[in-house]
N, C-alpha and C positions, 0 to 999 in steps of 0.2 A: 138126938138125932146123932146117928153114927156117921162120921165123914169119911168119904172116899176122896182123897185129895191128889191131884196129880199137877206137877209143876214142870212145864216145858221150858227148857233152858236152849236159847239160840243166839249166841254171840258170834259174830263174824271176824272178830280180832280179839287179841289178848287184851287190847285197850279197853273193848267193851266189857270185859269180864266183870269188872268191880261193880258196874251199875246193874250188869246182866243177872245177877245172883242176890240181889236185895231181898227177893222173897225168901231165899233159904236163910239169910242173915237175920231176918226178923220173923221166920217161921214159928219159933217157940213162943212168941208174943201172940200171934194170931191164932195158932191151932196148938196149944199146949197139950202134950200127951197123944197127939195124932202122928201116926207114921205114913209120912207121904210117899208117893212114887214120883221119882225124878227120871225126867225124860232128857236124855242127851242127844243133840243132834250132831255131835262130834266132828264139829267145824275146826276146832283148834285142839291142839295137844294140851294147852294149859287148861282149856275148858273142861276136857274129859278128867285130866288128872285132878282138877279142883273138885267137881262132882263126885268122882269115885272116892276121895278122901272125905268129903262131906257125908256122903251116904254111910260110909263106914262108921265115922264118927257119931252120927246121929241115928244110927239103926234105921235107915230109911232104904227104900227098894230102889235100885238103879236100873234104868232101862236104856239101852243104847240103840240108836236108830241111825242106819247107815243107807246110803244109796237114795232112791226116791224117797224114802220115808224121813229125809231131813227137812222137808216142808212142814213147817208147824201146822198148816191147816189139815194136812192128811194125818198128822198126830192126833189132833183134836178130833177129828172124824172117827178114826179108830177108836179111840177112847170111848166117845160116845156111843158108838156102835155096839160095843162090847159090855158097857155098863149096865148092872141090874139094879144098882142102889143110887142114892142120893150122891152126887159127884160134883166135886169142884175142880175146874181146869183153869189154870193161870199161867201166865208167861212169868219169866223170872225177875221183872222189874217191879213187882208189887212191893208195898211197904206196909206192915201190920203195926197199928198202934195199940190195939186192944185185941181182947179175945173175941174170936168171931163164931165160936161154938154155939153161943146161944142165939145167933141171929136166925130167924126163920126165913127160907128161901124156896123156891120152886125146885123141882126135882134137879134140873140142871142149873148151876149157879156159876 
């Protein structure tokens, strides 16, 4: 199964950033070899700088959301509406302990 992975990061302060990006820190464990799309709600400068650097270092796709699209539920809806393949959408606070690529799931997981 080809994975189309979207990670939405939405922290409200620099203090939340460490726990708000655990999905990215453990992403290589959960989805090795998969290129994610990282969605940034641009709430803090620290978050934006961290995500841009992480995407550059890991060859990920960076997507910036401003204005009314800062709401996570709107980002989720937009991803699902445009998706034509199997899609994984997650927030930034997930932790992966094993490879998830062999897990069979419905179209949206």
